[in-house]
TIDRENLUM-381897 format. One record per residue (C-alpha): residue in one letter; y, x, z. Coordinates in steps of 0.1 Angstrom, whole numbers. Last residue first. Layout:
N
res;yy;xx;zz
a;Y;X;Z
...
***
This chain:
106
res;yy;xx;zz
x;-114;222;149
x;-116;195;122
x;-154;193;119
x;-154;189;157
x;-143;153;153
x;-175;143;134
x;-197;161;160
x;-179;141;187
x;-184;108;168
x;-221;115;163
x;-226;124;200
x;-207;91;210
x;-229;69;188
x;-215;56;155
x;-201;24;140
x;-195;23;103
x;-180;47;77
x;-171;83;82
x;-145;103;63
x;-138;140;64
x;-110;165;56
x;-82;141;45
x;-50;161;42
x;-18;161;62
x;-25;196;77
x;-58;183;90
x;-68;146;88
x;-101;131;99
x;-109;96;88
x;-128;69;106
x;-138;37;89
x;-148;7;110
x;-144;-11;88
x;-150;-15;51
x;-127;-11;21
x;-106;19;32
x;-95;35;0
x;-70;59;17
x;-39;43;2
x;-55;9;6
x;-57;13;44
x;-20;24;44
x;-10;-7;24
x;-31;-29;46
x;-10;-21;77
x;-13;-50;101
x;-47;-63;89
x;-60;-27;87
x;-53;-21;124
x;-47;16;127
x;-60;36;157
x;-52;72;166
x;-68;102;183
x;-48;134;181
x;-71;164;182
x;-68;196;203
x;-44;186;231
x;-68;160;244
x;-102;163;227
x;-124;148;254
x;-97;123;266
x;-89;109;231
x;-126;110;224
x;-131;86;253
x;-110;60;236
x;-132;64;205
x;-163;57;226
x;-147;26;241
x;-138;13;206
x;-172;18;190
x;-186;-17;199
x;-152;-34;192
x;-151;-19;157
x;-187;-30;151
x;-177;-66;159
x;-145;-67;137
x;-120;-94;146
x;-94;-70;160
x;-95;-49;129
x;-102;-12;125
x;-92;21;108
x;-99;48;134
x;-78;78;127
x;-87;113;140
x;-58;137;136
x;-59;175;135
x;-30;194;151
x;5;201;138
x;9;164;128
x;31;157;97
x;6;135;79
x;-7;118;110
x;19;110;136
x;50;114;114
x;36;98;83
x;19;69;102
x;49;60;124
x;67;32;104
x;36;19;85
x;17;14;118
x;-4;36;141
x;-14;29;177
x;-18;63;195
x;-49;66;216
x;-46;76;252
x;-44;109;270
***
């Protein structure tokens, strides 16, 4: 399973109305730490397939959504469950840290 690319037209349906927890990576294409963590996040999509939806949102393409969730630095990862924010993590992280972060929503 691959990551879902979010934008202003699909955010509500994919994240806020999801029937499973959602991990959203707020990133930008020019962000070095975002690029470092990207392969680990892609792996999360496989590890948690069917349990957690893994999504990416480019803050330059959807700044209004980033603003809604007070994303001021990237990468920022937010876990949603039942349309609500359950956890937020700032900065790049190792695969074990990312896995533990995702498990909070299970």
